[in-house]
C-alpha positions as CSV (number, residue, x, y, z in Angstrom):
1,M,-153.3,-74.0,-138.3
2,S,-153.5,-70.3,-139.3
3,N,-154.1,-71.1,-143.0
4,V,-157.7,-71.7,-142.6
5,R,-159.7,-70.5,-145.5
6,T,-161.7,-67.5,-144.7
7,L,-165.7,-67.5,-145.2
8,P,-167.1,-64.9,-147.7
9,D,-168.2,-61.8,-146.4
10,L,-171.7,-62.7,-148.1
11,L,-172.2,-65.5,-145.7
12,I,-171.1,-63.7,-142.7
13,Q,-173.0,-60.2,-143.2
14,P,-176.6,-61.5,-143.0
15,I,-175.8,-63.2,-139.7
16,V,-174.0,-60.1,-138.2
17,D,-176.9,-57.8,-139.6
18,M,-179.7,-60.1,-138.0
19,A,-177.7,-59.7,-134.6
20,L,-177.2,-56.0,-134.8
21,A,-180.7,-55.6,-135.5
22,E,-181.8,-57.8,-132.8
23,D,-179.6,-55.6,-130.1
24,L,-180.6,-52.1,-131.8
25,G,-184.3,-53.0,-131.3
26,R,-186.7,-50.3,-132.3
27,A,-184.9,-47.2,-131.2
28,G,-181.3,-48.0,-131.5
29,D,-178.6,-47.8,-128.9
30,V,-180.4,-45.1,-126.6
31,T,-177.4,-45.2,-124.2
32,A,-174.8,-44.5,-126.6
33,M,-176.8,-41.4,-128.0
34,A,-177.6,-40.2,-124.6
35,C,-174.2,-40.4,-123.1
36,I,-171.7,-40.0,-126.1
37,P,-171.3,-36.5,-127.8
38,E,-172.1,-36.8,-131.6
39,G,-168.8,-37.4,-133.7
40,A,-166.8,-38.4,-130.9
41,R,-164.1,-41.1,-131.6
42,M,-162.6,-43.9,-129.7
43,R,-160.0,-46.6,-129.8
44,A,-160.1,-50.0,-128.3
45,V,-158.8,-53.3,-128.6
46,F,-160.4,-56.8,-128.5
47,A,-158.4,-58.9,-126.1
48,A,-158.4,-62.2,-124.9
49,R,-159.1,-62.9,-121.1
50,K,-158.0,-66.6,-121.8
51,P,-155.9,-68.6,-124.0
52,G,-157.5,-70.1,-127.2
53,V,-157.9,-70.5,-130.7
54,L,-159.4,-67.7,-133.0
55,A,-162.4,-68.0,-135.0
56,G,-164.9,-65.2,-136.1
57,I,-162.5,-62.3,-136.4
58,D,-164.3,-61.3,-139.6
59,C,-167.7,-60.9,-137.6
60,V,-165.9,-58.2,-135.5
61,R,-164.8,-56.5,-138.6
62,L,-168.2,-56.6,-140.5
63,A,-169.9,-55.7,-137.1
64,V,-167.9,-52.5,-136.8
65,L,-168.2,-51.4,-140.4
66,A,-172.0,-52.0,-140.4
67,M,-172.2,-49.3,-138.0
68,D,-169.4,-47.2,-139.1
69,P,-168.3,-47.7,-142.7
70,K,-165.3,-45.3,-142.1
71,A,-163.9,-47.3,-139.2
72,S,-160.2,-48.1,-139.0
73,I,-159.7,-51.9,-138.3
74,D,-156.4,-53.8,-137.6
75,L,-157.1,-57.4,-137.4
76,K,-154.0,-58.9,-135.3
77,L,-154.4,-62.4,-136.0
78,A,-156.1,-64.7,-138.8
79,D,-158.6,-67.5,-137.8
80,G,-157.1,-70.5,-136.8
81,S,-154.4,-68.8,-134.9
82,T,-153.6,-69.8,-131.3
83,F,-153.1,-67.1,-128.7
84,S,-152.4,-66.7,-125.2
85,A,-154.4,-64.7,-122.3
86,G,-153.9,-61.0,-122.9
87,A,-153.4,-61.5,-126.6
88,E,-154.6,-58.4,-128.8
89,L,-157.2,-59.8,-131.4
90,A,-158.2,-56.7,-133.3
91,E,-157.6,-52.8,-132.6
92,I,-160.5,-50.5,-133.9
93,E,-160.6,-46.7,-134.1
94,A,-164.1,-45.6,-135.0
95,D,-167.1,-43.3,-134.3
96,A,-167.8,-43.9,-130.5
97,R,-171.5,-44.3,-130.8
98,A,-171.2,-46.6,-133.6
99,F,-168.6,-48.7,-132.1
100,L,-170.3,-49.0,-128.7
101,S,-173.6,-50.0,-130.6
102,A,-171.5,-52.8,-132.3
103,E,-169.6,-54.0,-129.4
104,R,-171.8,-56.8,-127.8
105,T,-172.6,-58.3,-131.1
106,A,-169.0,-58.5,-132.1
107,L,-168.1,-59.8,-128.7
108,N,-171.0,-62.5,-128.6
109,L,-170.0,-63.9,-132.1
110,L,-166.3,-63.9,-131.5
111,G,-166.3,-65.5,-128.0
112,R,-168.7,-68.2,-129.3
113,L,-166.7,-69.0,-132.3
114,C,-163.5,-69.1,-130.5
115,G,-165.2,-71.4,-127.9
116,V,-165.9,-73.7,-130.6
117,A,-162.5,-73.6,-132.1
118,T,-161.0,-74.0,-128.9
119,L,-163.0,-77.0,-127.9
120,T,-162.3,-78.6,-131.3
121,R,-158.3,-78.0,-130.9
122,A,-158.4,-79.9,-127.6
123,Y,-160.1,-82.8,-129.2
124,V,-157.6,-82.7,-132.1
125,E,-154.7,-82.6,-129.7
126,A,-156.2,-85.5,-127.7
127,V,-156.1,-87.8,-130.8
128,R,-152.7,-86.7,-132.1
129,G,-150.7,-89.5,-133.5
130,T,-153.6,-91.5,-134.6
131,K,-155.2,-91.6,-137.8
132,A,-158.5,-90.4,-136.6
133,R,-160.0,-87.2,-137.6
134,I,-162.4,-85.1,-135.3
135,A,-165.5,-84.1,-137.1
136,D,-168.7,-82.0,-136.2
137,T,-172.4,-82.9,-136.5
138,R,-175.6,-80.9,-137.3
139,K,-176.0,-80.1,-133.5
140,T,-175.5,-76.5,-134.4
141,T,-176.9,-73.2,-133.1
142,P,-179.9,-72.4,-135.5
143,G,-178.6,-69.7,-138.0
144,L,-175.0,-69.9,-137.0
145,R,-174.1,-73.4,-138.8
146,A,-171.7,-71.8,-141.4
147,L,-170.0,-69.9,-138.6
148,E,-169.7,-72.7,-136.2
149,K,-168.6,-75.2,-138.8
150,H,-166.0,-72.8,-139.7
151,A,-164.8,-72.5,-136.4
152,V,-164.6,-76.1,-136.2
153,L,-162.1,-75.9,-139.2
154,C,-160.0,-73.3,-137.3
155,G,-159.6,-75.7,-134.4
156,G,-158.3,-78.4,-136.6
157,G,-161.5,-80.6,-137.1
158,V,-163.1,-81.4,-140.4
159,N,-167.0,-81.0,-141.3
160,H,-169.5,-83.3,-141.5
161,R,-172.5,-82.8,-143.9
162,F,-173.9,-79.1,-143.7
163,G,-177.4,-80.2,-144.2
164,L,-180.0,-82.7,-145.2
165,D,-179.3,-81.9,-148.9
166,D,-175.5,-82.6,-149.3
167,A,-175.0,-86.3,-148.3
168,I,-177.4,-89.4,-147.6
169,L,-177.2,-90.4,-144.0
170,I,-179.2,-93.3,-143.2
171,K,-180.0,-93.4,-139.3
172,D,-181.9,-95.8,-137.1
173,N,-185.3,-94.4,-137.7
174,H,-184.7,-94.5,-141.6
175,V,-183.7,-98.3,-141.1
176,A,-186.8,-99.0,-138.9
177,V,-189.0,-97.6,-141.6
178,C,-187.2,-99.3,-144.5
179,G,-187.3,-102.7,-142.7
180,G,-183.6,-103.0,-142.4
181,V,-180.0,-101.9,-143.0
182,A,-179.9,-103.4,-146.5
183,P,-183.2,-102.3,-147.9
184,A,-182.3,-98.7,-146.8
185,I,-178.9,-98.8,-148.4
186,R,-180.1,-100.3,-151.5
187,A,-182.8,-97.7,-151.8
188,A,-180.4,-95.0,-151.1
189,R,-177.9,-96.2,-153.7
190,A,-180.7,-96.4,-156.3
191,A,-181.6,-92.8,-155.6
192,A,-178.2,-91.2,-155.3
193,G,-176.3,-89.5,-158.0
194,H,-172.8,-90.0,-158.7
195,L,-171.5,-87.4,-156.6
196,M,-173.8,-88.1,-153.7
197,K,-172.1,-89.9,-150.8
198,V,-174.1,-92.3,-148.7
199,E,-173.5,-93.3,-144.9
200,V,-175.3,-95.7,-142.8
201,E,-175.6,-95.8,-139.0
202,V,-175.3,-99.1,-137.5
203,D,-176.0,-100.1,-133.7
204,G,-174.4,-103.4,-133.7
205,L,-171.9,-105.8,-135.4
206,D,-174.8,-107.6,-137.0
207,Q,-175.9,-104.6,-138.9
208,L,-172.4,-103.7,-139.7
209,D,-171.9,-107.1,-141.4
210,Q,-175.1,-106.4,-143.5
211,A,-173.7,-103.4,-144.8
212,L,-170.2,-104.8,-145.2
213,A,-171.9,-107.6,-147.5
214,L,-173.4,-105.0,-149.8
215,I,-170.0,-103.4,-150.1
216,D,-168.7,-106.8,-151.3
217,E,-171.6,-106.7,-154.0
218,G,-170.5,-103.1,-155.2
219,V,-173.6,-101.6,-153.7
220,G,-172.6,-100.7,-150.2
221,P,-172.2,-97.3,-148.3
222,D,-169.4,-94.8,-148.4
223,V,-169.1,-94.3,-144.8
224,I,-170.3,-96.5,-142.0
225,M,-171.4,-94.8,-138.6
226,L,-170.7,-97.0,-135.5
227,D,-173.3,-95.7,-133.0
228,N,-172.4,-96.0,-129.5
229,F,-169.9,-99.1,-129.8
230,G,-168.0,-100.0,-126.8
231,L,-164.2,-100.2,-127.3
232,D,-164.1,-103.8,-127.9
233,A,-166.9,-103.5,-130.5
234,L,-165.1,-101.0,-132.3
235,R,-161.8,-103.0,-132.5
236,E,-163.9,-105.6,-133.8
237,A,-165.6,-103.6,-136.2
238,V,-162.3,-102.3,-137.5
239,A,-161.0,-105.7,-137.9
240,R,-164.0,-107.0,-139.8
241,T,-164.0,-104.0,-142.2
242,A,-160.3,-104.3,-143.1
243,G,-160.2,-100.9,-144.8
244,R,-163.1,-101.6,-147.3
245,V,-165.1,-98.5,-146.0
246,V,-164.7,-95.5,-144.0
247,L,-165.7,-96.1,-140.2
248,E,-166.8,-93.3,-138.2
249,A,-167.5,-93.6,-134.4
250,S,-170.1,-91.7,-132.7
251,G,-171.8,-91.5,-129.3
252,G,-170.3,-91.4,-125.8
253,V,-167.4,-89.1,-126.9
254,N,-165.8,-86.7,-124.6
255,L,-162.3,-85.5,-123.9
256,D,-161.8,-88.5,-121.4
257,T,-162.9,-91.0,-124.1
258,V,-161.9,-89.7,-127.3
259,R,-158.2,-91.1,-127.2
260,S,-159.3,-94.5,-126.6
261,I,-161.8,-94.5,-129.3
262,A,-159.3,-93.3,-131.7
263,E,-156.8,-95.9,-130.7
264,T,-159.3,-98.5,-132.0
265,G,-158.4,-97.7,-135.7
266,V,-161.4,-95.9,-136.7
267,D,-161.2,-93.2,-139.5
268,V,-163.4,-90.3,-138.1
269,I,-164.9,-89.6,-134.6
270,S,-167.8,-87.3,-134.8
271,V,-168.4,-85.2,-131.6
272,G,-171.8,-83.1,-131.3
273,A,-170.1,-81.3,-128.3
274,L,-168.1,-79.3,-130.4
275,T,-170.8,-77.0,-131.3
276,H,-173.7,-77.8,-128.7
277,S,-171.6,-77.5,-125.7
278,A,-168.6,-75.4,-126.3
279,P,-168.4,-72.6,-123.9
280,A,-167.8,-69.1,-125.0
281,L,-164.2,-68.0,-124.7
282,D,-163.9,-64.8,-122.7
283,V,-163.0,-61.9,-125.0
284,G,-163.2,-58.3,-123.6
285,L,-162.9,-54.8,-125.3
286,D,-160.5,-52.5,-123.9
287,A,-160.8,-48.8,-124.6
288,R,-157.6,-46.7,-125.0
């Protein structure tokens, strides 16, 4: 899965710059300036302490170049690649003061994104052989959504909507205010342009039937989210739907349950844990 499309530097650079500015504070890296002779050079390798899936390697490149535009950078692997413990991910030769000032920002972003990609890969492998795809959610770290969703792709998952503006997702509170599933879907369909998809969340088979009835009328949703359905209810939902609409399972998903959920026949399983609970992967910087 190493053929993941890279993110443009234009999207990554502002995040890297903000993180560097936060770390440098008002006076810059006072330790590096006090201890490291001006003009000293250093070579080091970003190395994995544990096996995983690579994501965020361009954050390393851009963090180092922001501090030393003349740095020599050798990226050993591309995002989406798997690696073993001890693998070299990137080798850098740069001004020592600049490099050490960029170190923590580079490691923070790399470890965070590799963690998301690695956890995603575990879910993808858990449902291998079924038709279910693993999707992320909007439960992302504020400011890091583009990077974390890219990391999900690196792990073999797929992206749900990026924000409130790129798809209509009718959830339980929308349904409550609108007075029911059918009125909410009809209102959404009336407002949606021809390129805007509509998804509705249902919490039981009765609401599913209301949404399916609208599909038969030609005004139904493109996707139905089955929220916190048990396995028997998921199987029944798949049978009643009979392929007329994409079914997404959500809620109560973890690595112990995801295989059973996938085997019910749903099309997509959305997992908030991919981004809100992924542990950072241990990556270190080894000077040479």
